[in-house]
C-alpha positions in Angstrom: 0.4 -38.7 -24.1 -1.9 -36.0 -23.2 -4.7 -38.5 -23.4 -3.1 -40.7 -21.5 -1.9 -38.3 -18.4 -5.8 -37.3 -18.3 -6.9 -40.7 -17.8 -4.3 -41.2 -15.3 -5.1 -38.2 -13.5 -9.1 -39.4 -13.5 -8.1 -42.2 -11.6 -7.1 -40.3 -8.5 -9.4 -40.4 -5.7 -11.6 -37.3 -4.5 -11.9 -36.3 -0.8 -15.2 -35.6 -0.3 -15.5 -32.9 2.5 -17.8 -33.5 5.5 -21.0 -31.3 6.2 -21.3 -32.6 10.0 -20.2 -30.1 12.1 -20.4 -29.3 16.2 -22.9 -27.0 17.4 -20.5 -25.3 19.8 -17.1 -25.0 18.2 -18.0 -23.5 15.0 -14.8 -21.7 14.8 -12.9 -24.3 15.3 -14.9 -26.7 13.2 -14.8 -24.0 10.1 -11.0 -24.3 10.8 -11.1 -28.2 10.4 -13.3 -27.7 7.4 -10.7 -25.6 5.6 -7.8 -28.4 6.4 -10.6 -30.9 4.6 -10.8 -28.7 1.6 -7.3 -28.1 1.5 -6.3 -31.9 1.4 -9.2 -32.4 -1.3 -7.4 -30.0 -3.4 -4.1 -31.4 -3.4 -4.1 -33.4 -6.2 -2.8 -33.1 -9.9 -5.8 -32.7 -11.8 -6.8 -29.7 -9.8 -6.0 -27.0 -12.3 -4.9 -24.7 -9.8 -2.8 -27.4 -7.5 0.7 -27.0 -8.8 2.4 -28.1 -5.8 0.6 -31.3 -6.1 1.3 -31.7 -9.7 5.2 -31.2 -9.6 5.6 -34.7 -7.9 3.1 -36.4 -10.5 5.0 -35.2 -12.9 8.1 -36.7 -11.9 6.7 -40.0 -11.5 5.9 -39.8 -14.8 9.3 -38.8 -16.1 10.1 -41.8 -13.9 8.1 -44.5 -16.3 10.5 -47.1 -17.8 10.6 -47.4 -21.7 9.1 -44.0 -22.1 9.6 -42.9 -25.8 11.3 -39.8 -26.2 8.3 -37.8 -27.4 6.7 -38.4 -24.0 9.7 -37.6 -22.0 10.1 -34.5 -24.1 6.6 -33.5 -23.5 6.4 -34.5 -20.1 9.2 -32.4 -19.4 7.3 -29.2 -21.6 4.7 -29.9 -18.8 7.1 -29.9 -16.0 8.4 -26.7 -17.1 4.9 -25.0 -17.1 4.3 -26.6 -13.7 7.5 -25.0 -12.1 6.8 -21.5 -13.7 3.0 -21.5 -11.7 5.3 -22.4 -8.6 7.2 -19.0 -9.2 10.6 -21.2 -10.0 11.5 -19.6 -13.3 15.0 -20.1 -13.6 14.5 -24.2 -13.1 11.7 -23.7 -15.8 14.1 -22.1 -18.1 16.7 -24.5 -18.1 13.8 -27.0 -19.0 12.4 -25.4 -22.1 15.8 -24.9 -23.4 16.3 -28.0 -23.2 13.3 -29.3 -25.0 12.7 -26.5 -27.8 15.0 -27.6 -29.9 13.6 -31.4 -29.6 10.4 -31.4 -31.5 9.2 -29.8 -34.8 9.0 -26.2 -36.3 5.6 -25.5 -34.7 5.9 -27.4 -31.6 9.3 -25.8 -31.1 7.9 -22.4 -31.3 5.1 -23.1 -28.8 7.8 -23.9 -26.4 9.7 -20.6 -27.1 6.6 -18.6 -26.4 6.7 -20.3 -23.0 10.5 -19.8 -22.6 9.9 -15.9 -23.6 7.4 -15.6 -21.0 9.5 -17.6 -18.2 11.9 -15.0 -18.7 10.1 -12.0 -18.3 8.4 -13.2 -15.7 12.4 -13.7 -14.0 12.6 -10.4 -15.1 9.6 -9.7 -12.9 10.8 -11.5 -9.7 14.2 -9.8 -9.5 12.7 -6.4 -10.3 9.3 -5.8 -9.5 8.9 -8.0 -6.4 12.3 -8.5 -5.0 13.1 -5.0 -5.8 9.9 -3.9 -5.3 9.0 0.1 -5.8 6.3 2.1 -6.2 6.3 2.5 -9.9 6.8 -1.4 -10.2 4.9 -2.9 -12.9 2.6 0.7 -13.3 2.3 1.1 -17.2 3.8 3.4 -18.8 6.6 1.5 -16.9 9.4 4.8 -16.2 11.2 6.2 -12.8 11.8 3.3 -10.5 9.7 0.7 -12.4 12.4 0.6 -15.2 14.2 -3.1 -14.5 17.6 -2.8 -13.2 18.1 -6.3 -13.6 18.1 -6.7 -17.3 18.7 -10.3 -17.9 14.9 -11.5 -17.9 13.7 -8.4 -20.3 16.7 -9.0 -22.3 16.5 -12.4 -23.2 12.7 -12.2 -23.7 13.2 -9.6 -26.5 15.6 -11.9 -28.1 12.8 -14.5 -28.1 10.0 -12.5 -29.1 12.2 -11.2 -32.1 12.9 -14.9 -33.1 8.9 -15.7 -32.9 7.8 -12.1 -35.0 10.1 -13.0 -37.5 8.6 -16.1 -38.3 4.9 -14.7 -37.6 4.5 -11.1 -37.4 0.8 -11.2 -37.1 1.3 -13.1 -33.5 0.1 -10.0 -31.7 0.5 -11.5 -28.4 4.4 -11.7 -28.8 4.0 -8.0 -30.4 2.3 -7.0 -27.3 5.0 -9.0 -25.0 7.6 -7.5 -26.8 6.9 -3.9 -26.2 6.4 -4.5 -22.6 9.6 -5.7 -22.3 11.5 -3.0 -24.2 9.6 -0.7 -21.9 10.9 -2.6 -18.5 14.1 -1.5 -20.0 13.4 2.1 -20.6 13.4 1.3 -24.2 9.9 1.9 -25.4 9.6 3.6 -28.0 13.4 4.5 -29.2 14.5 1.0 -29.5 12.0 -1.1 -30.1 12.5 -1.8 -34.5 10.4 0.1 -36.2 8.1 -2.7 -37.7 6.9 -3.9 -34.5 6.0 -1.2 -32.5 3.1 -0.7 -31.2 1.6 3.0 -31.0 0.3 4.5 -27.9 1.5 2.3 -25.4 2.2 5.6 -23.1 -1.7 5.7 -22.7 -4.1 8.7 -23.3 -3.1 12.0 -21.6 -6.2 13.9 -22.8 -8.3 14.2 -19.5 -6.0 15.4 -16.9 -6.1 14.2 -13.4 -3.8 14.5 -10.5 -1.5 11.3 -10.5 -2.1 8.9 -7.9 0.6 6.8 -5.5 1.1 3.8 -4.6 2.3 3.8 -1.0 0.9 0.3 0.5 4.9 -0.7 1.0 5.4 2.3 3.2 2.9 2.1 5.7 3.0 -1.5 5.8 -0.1 -3.0 4.4 1.4 -4.4 0.6 -0.2 -7.9 1.5 1.9 -10.5 -0.6 -1.1 -12.7 -1.2 -2.3 -14.6 -4.4 -5.9 -13.4 -6.0 -7.9 -12.5 -3.1 -10.9 -9.9 -1.7 -10.7 -6.6 0.1 -12.3 -5.0 2.6 -12.3 -1.4 3.7 -14.3 -0.9 6.5 -14.5 0.4 10.1 -15.0 -2.6 12.2 -14.0 -1.5 15.5 -16.4 1.8 15.5 -14.0 4.4 16.3 -14.7 6.0 13.1 -11.5 5.5 11.1 -11.1 2.9 8.0 -9.8 -0.5 8.4 -8.5 -3.1 6.0 -9.4 -6.6 5.4 -7.9 -9.1 2.6 -8.0 -12.5 1.5 -6.5 -14.8 -0.6 -8.2 -18.0 -2.9 -5.5 -20.1 -1.5 -6.2 -22.0 1.3 -2.8 -21.9 2.7 -2.7 -18.1 3.2 -4.5 -16.4 6.5 -7.1 -13.4 6.2 -5.0 -10.1 7.1 -6.8 -7.8 9.6 -5.2 -4.1 9.9 -6.3 -1.8 12.5 -6.1 2.0 11.3 -4.4 3.8 13.9 -6.0 7.2 13.2 -2.4 8.8 13.0 -1.0 7.7 9.5 0.1 4.0 10.6 -1.7 0.8 10.9 -1.7 -2.2 13.4 -1.4 -5.8 12.3 -4.5 -7.3 14.0 -4.7 -10.5 12.2 -3.4 -13.0 15.3 -5.3 -11.0 17.8 -8.5 -10.8 15.9 -8.3 -14.8 15.2 -8.9 -13.8 11.5 -5.2 -15.4 10.6 -6.7 -18.7 11.5 -9.6 -18.7 8.8 -7.7 -19.4 5.2 -8.8 -18.8 2.0 -11.5 -16.8 0.3 -11.4 -15.4 -3.4 -13.9 -12.4 -2.3 -15.7 -11.1 0.8 -18.2 -8.2 2.0 -18.6 -6.9 5.0 -22.5 -7.2 6.8 -23.9 -6.7 10.1 -26.0 -9.7 9.9 -27.2 -9.4 13.5 -28.5 -5.9 13.9 -25.8 -5.7 16.9 -23.8 -2.4 14.9 -20.2 -4.3 14.5 -19.8 -5.1 11.4 -19.2 -8.7 10.5 -17.3 -10.5 6.9 -18.8 -12.9 4.8 -16.1 -15.2 2.7 -16.2 -16.8 -0.5 -14.6 -19.9 -1.5 -14.1 -22.2 -4.6 -14.3 -20.1 -7.5 -12.5 -21.1 -10.5 -12.1 -25.0 -9.2 -15.1 -26.9 -10.1 -15.4 -29.9 -8.3 -12.4 -28.8 -5.9 -13.8 -25.7 -5.0 -16.9 -27.5 -2.8 -15.5 -25.3 -0.1 -17.6 -23.8 2.5 -18.3 -20.0 3.0 -17.7 -18.4 6.3 -19.8 -16.2 8.1 -17.1 -14.2 10.7 -18.9 -12.7 13.5 -17.7 -9.8 14.9 -17.7 -10.2 19.0 -16.9 -6.4 19.5 -14.2 -7.1 21.7 -11.8 -7.3 18.4 -12.1 -10.3 17.7 -13.9 -12.5 15.0 -15.5 -16.0 15.1 -16.5 -18.3 12.3 -21.0 -18.9 12.8 -21.3 -20.5 9.6 -22.7 -23.8 11.2 -24.8 -22.7 13.5 -26.1 -19.9 11.3 -27.3 -22.4 8.8 -25.4 -21.3 6.2 -23.1 -24.1 5.7 -23.2 -25.2 2.1 -20.1 -26.7 -0.5 -20.4 -25.0 -3.7 -17.6 -23.1 -5.7 -18.5 -19.3 -5.6 -16.9 -15.9 -5.3 -19.8 -13.9 -5.1 -22.9 -12.9 -3.0 -25.2 -9.6 -2.6 -26.4 -9.0 1.0 -29.7 -7.1 1.0 -33.2 -6.7 2.7 -35.1 -8.6 0.2 -38.3 -9.1 2.3 -38.4 -5.5 3.8 -38.3 -6.9 7.6 -35.4 -5.1 8.6 -33.0 -7.7 8.6 -30.1 -8.6 6.0 -30.7 -11.6 3.7 -28.0 -13.2 1.3 -28.2 -14.2 -2.6 -25.0 -16.6 -3.4 -24.1 -16.8 -6.9 -22.4 -20.9 -7.2 -20.3 -22.0 -10.1 -22.1 -24.6 -12.5 -19.7 -25.5 -15.7 -19.8 -28.1 -17.7 -16.6 -27.3 -18.5 -15.4 -28.8 -15.2 -17.9 -31.5 -14.9 -20.1 -29.5 -12.3 -23.4 -28.8 -13.2 -25.4 -29.0 -10.3 -24.6 -26.2 -8.2 -27.7 -23.6 -8.0 -27.6 -20.1 -7.1 -28.5 -19.8 -3.3 -31.1 -17.4 -1.3 -30.8 -17.5 2.5 -33.7 -15.5 4.3 -32.5 -13.5 7.7 -34.7 -15.3 10.5 -34.3 -12.0 12.7 -32.3 -14.1 15.5 -28.7 -14.8 14.0 -30.0 -17.8 11.8 -30.8 -18.3 8.2 -33.4 -20.4 6.0 -32.7 -21.5 2.4 -35.6 -20.6 0.0 -34.0 -20.4 -2.9 -36.7 -22.9 -4.6 -39.9 -21.4 -3.4 -38.1 -17.6 -4.3 -38.0 -18.7 -8.2 -34.1 -17.9 -8.0 -32.5 -21.7 -8.2 -30.4 -20.4 -11.3 -27.8 -23.0 -12.2 -25.3 -21.2 -14.3 -21.6 -20.4 -14.5 -22.3 -17.3 -12.1 -18.8 -15.0 -11.8 -21.2 -11.2 -10.2 -24.3 -11.0 -8.2 -25.7 -7.4 -7.2 -28.7 -6.1 -5.9 -30.8 -3.0 -6.2 -34.3 -1.8 -6.9 -34.1 -0.7 -10.4 -38.1 -0.1 -10.7 -38.2 1.8 -8.0 -40.8 0.2 -6.5 -39.6 -0.4 -2.9 -38.3 -4.4 -3.5 -34.3 -5.1 -4.1 -33.9 -7.1 -7.3 -31.4 -9.3 -8.5 -28.7 -8.9 -11.7 -26.8 -12.0 -12.3 -23.6 -12.2 -14.6 -22.3 -15.7 -16.0 -19.5 -17.2 -17.8 -22.2 -19.4 -19.4 -23.1 -16.4 -21.4 -26.4 -15.1 -19.9 -27.1 -12.1 -18.1 -30.1 -12.3 -15.9 -32.6 -9.7 -14.2 -34.4 -11.4 -11.2 -37.3 -9.1 -10.3 -38.5 -9.0 -6.8 -42.2 -9.5 -7.0 -42.8 -9.1 -3.2 -44.6 -11.6 -0.8 -46.2 -14.1 -2.0 -47.6 -15.9 0.8 -44.7 -16.4 3.7 -42.0 -15.7 1.2 -40.7 -13.5 -1.6 -40.5 -14.3 -5.4 -38.5 -13.6 -8.3 -39.4 -13.6 -11.8 -37.0 -13.4 -14.9 -37.3 -10.3 -16.7 -33.7 -10.3 -18.5 -35.8 -10.5 -22.1 -38.6 -7.9 -21.4 -35.8 -5.6 -20.0 -33.7 -5.6 -23.1 -30.7 -7.4 -21.2 -30.2 -10.7 -23.8 -29.3 -8.8 -26.7 -25.6 -9.0 -26.3 -23.9 -12.1 -26.9 -20.9 -13.5 -24.7 -19.6 -14.4 -20.9 -19.3 -11.4 -18.2 -17.7 -10.9 -14.9 -18.0 -8.3 -12.3 -21.2 -6.1 -12.1 -22.9 -3.5 -10.1 -25.9 -1.3 -9.6 -25.4 2.5 -9.8 -27.1 5.8 -10.7 -23.9 6.7 -13.5 -26.3 9.9 -14.8 -27.9 10.7 -11.5 -31.2 10.7 -12.6 -32.9 8.6 -10.0 -33.2 5.3 -11.6 -30.3 2.3 -11.2 -28.3 1.2 -14.3 -26.3 -1.7 -14.6 -22.6 -1.9 -15.2 -21.3 -5.6 -16.3 -17.5 -6.2 -17.7 -17.1 -8.8 -20.7 -14.6 -11.5 -20.2 -14.9 -13.9 -23.5 -11.7 -14.4 -24.8 -10.0 -17.3 -26.7 -6.3 -16.3 -26.5 -4.1 -14.4 -24.3 -5.3 -11.0 -22.9 -2.0 -9.7 -24.6 -3.1 -10.2 -28.0 -6.2 -8.0 -27.6 -4.5 -5.5 -26.0 -2.1 -5.1 -29.4 -5.3 -5.8 -31.6 -7.0 -2.4 -30.2 -3.6 -0.6 -30.1 -3.6 -1.6 -34.0 -7.0 -0.7 -34.7 -7.3 -4.5 -35.4 -11.2 -6.3 -35.0 -10.2 -7.8 -31.2 -13.3 -10.5 -32.1 -14.8 -9.2 -28.6 -18.6 -9.0 -28.9 -18.7 -6.3 -26.1 -16.3 -5.1 -24.4 -17.7 -3.2 -21.5 -21.6 -3.0 -20.9 -23.6 0.0 -19.5 -27.3 -0.7 -19.2 -29.0 2.8 -19.1 -32.2 2.5 -17.0 -34.8 3.8 -19.3 -37.4 4.3 -16.5 -39.8 1.4 -18.1 -38.6 -1.5 -16.7 -35.8 -1.6 -19.7 -32.5 -0.9 -20.1 -30.3 0.4 -23.2 -26.7 -0.6 -23.5 -25.1 2.7 -24.0 -21.3 1.6 -23.8 -20.2 2.4 -27.3 -21.8 6.1 -27.3 -20.3 6.8 -24.0 -16.9 6.0 -24.3 -16.6 2.4 -22.8 -16.2 0.1 -26.4 -12.2 -0.3 -24.6 -10.2 -3.2 -24.0 -10.2 -4.2 -20.2 -11.4 -8.1 -19.2 -12.2 -7.0 -15.6 -12.1 -9.2 -12.8 -11.9 -7.6 -9.3 -13.8 -4.3 -9.7 -15.3 -1.4 -8.4 -16.8 2.5 -8.3 -16.4 5.5 -6.5 -15.8 9.5 -6.9 -12.3 10.5 -7.6 -12.7 14.0 -7.6 -15.9 14.7 -5.5 -17.8 16.2 -8.8 -20.8 13.9 -7.7 -20.4 11.5 -10.7 -19.2 8.1 -10.4 -16.5 7.1 -11.5 -14.7 3.2 -11.6 -11.4 1.1 -11.3 -11.2 -2.1 -13.0 -8.5 -4.5 -12.0 -7.9 -6.9 -15.2 -6.3 -10.0 -15.9 -6.8 -13.8 -16.2 -4.5 -16.6 -14.7 -2.3 -17.1 -17.7 1.3 -15.2 -17.6 1.0 -14.1 -21.1 -2.2 -12.0 -19.8 -0.3 -8.7 -18.8 -2.5 -5.8 -19.6 -3.1 -3.0 -17.3 -6.0 -2.2 -15.0 -7.9 0.9 -15.9 -9.5 3.8 -14.5 -12.2 5.6 -16.2 -13.5 8.6 -15.1 -17.2 9.8 -15.6 -17.5 13.3 -17.6 -21.0 14.7 -16.2 -22.9 11.4 -16.9 -22.5 11.8 -20.6 -18.9 10.1 -21.5 -15.9 8.1 -20.0 -12.6 9.5 -20.5 -9.6 6.4 -19.9 -7.4 8.4 -17.2 -5.2 5.3 -16.3 -2.2 6.8 -17.7 -2.8 10.1 -15.6 -3.9 8.6 -12.9 -0.7 6.4 -12.4 -2.8 3.1 -11.6 -2.4 1.3 -15.1 -1.1 -2.0 -12.8 0.2 -5.0 -14.8 -0.3 -7.2 -12.3 -3.5 -9.1 -12.1 -5.9 -7.2 -10.5 -8.8 -8.6 -7.9 -10.8 -7.2 -5.2 -11.1 -3.4 -5.2 -12.0 -0.8 -2.3 -12.5 2.8 -3.0 -12.2 5.0 0.2 -11.1 7.8 2.0 -8.9 6.0 4.5 -7.1 10.0 5.7 -10.0 11.3 6.1 -8.9 14.2 4.2 -12.0 14.5 1.8 -10.6 12.2 -1.6 -11.3 8.8 -1.9 -8.1 6.3 -1.9 -8.1 2.7 -3.9 -6.9 -0.4 -2.4 -6.2 -3.1 -5.0 -5.5 -6.9 -4.3 -2.4 -7.6 -7.0 -2.3 -11.6 -6.5 -2.9 -13.9 -9.5 -4.4 -17.6 -9.4 -1.1 -19.4 -9.0 1.7 -19.5 -6.3 4.0 -18.2 -8.2 2.0 -14.9 -9.4 1.6 -13.8 -6.0 2.0 -10.3 -5.6 2.2 -7.1 -3.3 -1.4 -5.3 -3.6 -1.6 -1.8 -4.0 -2.8 1.2 -1.9 -2.9 4.2 -4.4 -3.4 7.4 -2.4 -5.4 10.3 -3.9 -3.2 13.2 -3.8 -6.4 15.6 -4.6 -8.4 16.5 -7.9 -9.2 20.1 -7.4 -11.1 22.0 -4.9 -14.6 20.1 -5.1 -16.5 19.7 -1.8 -17.9 16.5 0.0 -20.1 15.2 2.7 -19.6 11.6 4.4 -22.8 10.0 6.0 -23.3 6.8 7.9 -26.7 6.1 8.5 -27.8 3.8 11.3 -31.3 1.8 11.1 -34.1 1.2 13.3 -36.5 -0.5 11.7 -34.7 -0.7 9.0 -31.7 -2.6 8.9 -28.3 -2.0 11.5 -26.3 -0.6 8.4 -28.8 0.8 6.3 -28.2 -1.1 3.4 -30.4 -0.5 0.7 -31.3 2.7 1.7 -31.3 5.4 -0.8 -30.1 8.8 -0.6 -31.1 12.2 -2.6 -28.7 15.5 -2.1 -30.2 18.4 -3.8 -27.5 21.5 -4.0 -26.5 24.6 -6.2 -23.6 24.4 -8.2 -22.4 27.5 -9.7 -26.3 28.7 -9.7 -27.4 25.3 -11.1 -29.4 23.0 -9.0 -27.9 19.4 -8.9 -29.1 16.3 -7.2 -26.8 13.3 -6.6 -28.4 9.9 -5.5 -26.6 7.2 -3.4 -27.5 3.4 -2.6 -26.1 2.2 0.4 -23.4 -0.8 -0.3 -20.5 -2.1 -0.9 -20.2 -1.3 -4.8 -19.4 -3.9 -7.2 -19.1 -7.8 -7.4 -15.3 -7.9 -6.4 -14.1 -5.9 -3.5 -15.6 -3.8 -0.6 -15.8 -0.4 -0.3 -17.2 1.1 3.3 -20.8 1.5 3.9 -20.9 4.8 4.7 -21.4 7.4 1.7 -18.6 9.4 0.7 -20.4 11.6 -1.9 -19.0 15.0 -3.7 -21.0 17.5 -4.2 -18.8 19.7 -6.6 -18.0 23.3 -5.9 -21.3 23.8 -4.0 -21.1 25.5 -0.6 -24.1 23.9 1.0 -26.4 21.0 0.7 -30.1 22.3 0.4 -31.7 19.0 1.1 -30.7 15.6 2.2 -33.6 13.3 1.5 -33.5 9.7 3.3 -35.5 6.6 1.9 -35.1 4.4 4.6 -35.3 0.7 3.1 -37.5 -1.8 4.7 -39.6 0.8 6.8 -40.1 3.4 3.3 -39.8 6.3 6.1 -38.8 9.3 4.4 -36.7 12.4 6.2 -35.2 15.3 5.6 -32.3 17.6 6.5 -31.9 21.0 5.3 -29.4 23.5 4.8 -25.9 21.3 5.6 -22.6 22.2 5.4 -19.9 20.2 3.5 -16.8 19.1 4.6 -17.8 17.1 7.3 -18.7 13.6 8.5 -22.3 13.2 9.8 -24.5 10.3 11.3 -27.9 10.0 11.1 -30.5 7.2 12.7 -33.6 6.6 11.5 -36.3 8.2 12.9 -34.3 10.7 14.7 -34.0 14.7 13.4 -30.7 14.8 15.1 -27.6 15.1 13.1 -24.5 13.7 14.8 -21.0 15.2 13.9 -18.4 12.4 13.6 -14.9 14.2 14.9 -12.3 12.5 12.7 -8.7 13.9 12.2 -6.9 14.1 9.1 -3.9 12.5 9.2 -0.5 12.5 7.5 0.7 8.8 6.8 3.6 7.7 8.6 6.1 6.5 5.6 8.3 3.9 6.7 10.2 3.1 3.4 11.0 6.4 1.5 12.1 4.8 -1.3 8.2 3.5 -2.0 7.4 7.2 -4.0 8.4 7.6 -7.5 9.9 11.4 -6.9 10.9 13.6 -4.3 8.1 15.8 -5.6 5.4 13.2 -3.7 2.8 15.4 -2.0 2.7 12.9 0.7 3.4 14.5 4.6 3.7 18.0 2.7 
């Protein structure tokens, strides 16, 4: 029956998008193109188009003379589609109707889906409809405990039945313990033979708990999987928020930070609400006019239905944005969610490298990466072939940085094709730059497996960029691997995380195991920052995959002096069980410590979820500095520029190194540098190596705990006066306890 369905699906027409757009109506043309993309994707054989699959499945059920087995199978498939749409009650009816009408093996498969349907029902009735700050935060406690117990109680019944037949069913074991936890019954009520130890998490390294205040301040966007940018889009000094969604029915959102603890929703006024879709995005001042523009990436995971255009949205400086993709020369149609902006040819203008998804699994093999060079007149030229970087693979993350300190920005590529590529920028070869694949000689081809998010960073502050990349290889639901880890059983994962330490000679060594990053994560959205201002970069990883059974917590890892990483998820209270996508670290209330915003939606309409804004309550009394760089010969936002801060902490000289960028490959932090300096009371030296111009500037004896602006070539340090504000909470129930530190 399944083969017949696939054959029928293959006969359905595919709509081909036009790539012709009028020159002067580029914004309206993009809206039309996105509508075409939405129409093209409304096919039952698009794996993410549940709306289209449902009526098609009904048509199959209406076919006369179908056998009993065919009808049962179609009802099972229909129930699965209803789950994707978030219609759990209807799905449960169908699952219960067919669960006893097949052989034992098939019935157990249906029973697994029935169990997760009940668990999802509990989530919808409690975590979504009755959303609280602690909803779906692991370990689940306080206001996160389900008040309506029906969903989890019925799920427990079915998981106990499944485990009685197969005690090695690790997926059911994990979800059983989660279900008990949602009822406040873990570990006391979990049958001893099924108890997973350590679900409360590691509390050995203590930090102050973050608090999700997104609902209370009006920025808990209920989206599917999407991107996040935190940036100052109106140049008033305060950090604003922009979000997107992979679903072409869902608009972008723009929240202006009013600098007083409130936000104003400017989505409609800015015209960003007219632009739909985008699994990821990032900020970029592509035209060097001083206003942050936005680059939106679309089509990821969708195969041939992902031939959606990206968007370059120009910030007009008056509160509005305009799509200029067509007139800029960036219009193309490839499935993607990842790109990196940098000045690759050192001419003072930002270029963009885009990693596209070519996958034989989806029948898509001709989607090479793209490199567009900025012409300096608001247009770009495609030099991918000339630059020798037209790699074709299932690219899921790209990042750029100068790993060998030769003054040219290099590119690292993370893929679901099993390869990790390092492309060395060899500088100008005639009129254009060219790259060389140095992956093998750099030592990056030893590890196996698929990978997803990635970034360059200097995690140990030695002045050389290291590479982080997270494994994304799995054959089973992520719950299976999470349970295996708790039981100290082999998970079958090649390398859970990869941290390539720069050996300073063109090679790297993977030190993830020895440094404490041998933990099950499966990250998607991810980013890094310094949560306690000790000068060492920490990270927050959003986890998951499209399966509902992959209900695993997001993870936070604290950098312990560049020598180890500690899992502080439980202590930080950020172990969200919903799907983690675009992540940004940013000090949004200007109190000196970095907060975290994360998009929490999944890949299906029924898996949309409220985003979270985790407010940092402060982690001690470490000092900090914020630095905004303004390029003149270098690109305006100084992307790629390197800072070295020198200071004494408790009599010991330290150095901290930072590059200007938006962070990881899925989510965008602000371009201003928010740098912790520990207990130091003065910054003895700030050295700036401006990218592109190679100009070096130094500033001496800078006081900490202030926001400053430095313009390339000027010796003047401009102090930017911003007030620290308290959040205006519209919903007092968004806090986990009356001892909240907010507004105190």
